[in-house]
N, C-alpha and C positions, 0 to 999 in steps of 0.2 A: 419542226424536226423531221416529220415524215416527208414533207416536200423536199427537204434537202437530201434525204435518203434516195428519193426517186430521181432527183437530178444527178446525184452521184452514180446511181446505177446506170442511167442512160449514158452519162459521160464515159463510164468505164467500159460499157459495151461498144462504144464507138471509137475506142482507142485502136491504133494500128496493132496488128498481130505481131508478136515478137517479145523479146525480153525487155523489161523496163526495170532499171535499177531503182530500188527504194531508198529513201533517206530514213535512217533508223535513229530513234531517240528513246530514252526512258522517260516516263512520266506517269500521269494518273489517268485512268480510264474508268468510265462508268456507263451503264445502260440506263435508258429511261424506264419508268416503272413497267410498261407493257412489253419491254424487250424489243421494240421495233427499231432500235438504233441507239446511238449514244454519242459520247464525246471522248476525245483524248486531248489532254493538255500536256505537252512536253515540259519537262522541268525548265522553267524560265521562258516558255514560249506561248504562242497563241493557241486557243482551243480550236480543234478541228473535228469534222464529222467522222464518226465511227459507225459504218453500216452494220446492221443487225447480223448479216450473214457474211462475216469476214473470216477468212482462213486464220486459224490460230494454233499456236504451239503450247501445249500444256506444260506443267512443271515436270512431267515425266519425259519431255522431249518429243512426244508424239505430235505430228501435224494432224489437225482436224479441219475438214472442210464442212462448214455448216454447223449448226447448233450453237449454243451459247458458250462462250469461254468460261471454263470452270472457275476462274478467279473472279469473274464478274457476276455470276449468278449460280449459286450452289443448287445442286439437285434437291428438289423438294422444297426449296425456299419460295416464299410468296412475295419477295421484295427484291429490288435490285441492290447490288452492292458495288463499291468501287475498289480499285486495287492499283498498286504499282505494276506497270507493265513496260515492256519494250515494244514499240510499234514501228512498223515500216509504212511510210506514206509517200505520196507524190503530189506535186502541184498539178492540178487539172486546169488547162487553158480552155476557156469558152470560145466558141466561134466568133462571137461579137466583141470579144475583148474581155479582159478581166480573168479571174480564176480563183481557185480556192484549194486548200490542201485536203486530201482524202486518204484516210487510213485504208491500206490494202492487206495488212497482216498484223497480228500482234502475238506476243509471247507473254504468258503469265510468269511473273518473277516469284 
């Protein structure tokens, strides 16, 4: 999972500058125990990488850059939790062919 997060970060940094539309879907997200990343599974879809430092919108409508999403890891908790979220993601194309979906934003529902 950590390796996938590193690949996602490198791929995201090498994307062209400019606006990129996200595909949005509701589904279930969770972090791994140490909070270094996680996964998002859209309702009826395939599981995809959720980077640890993803921009997120809380239930109060405020956008946060960095930190753990409030719905996935409560303050003072010592374990990860999962929750229903809305996530925005893009398919990342690799230079040698192939690709994978990467979550770029999520909203706590």
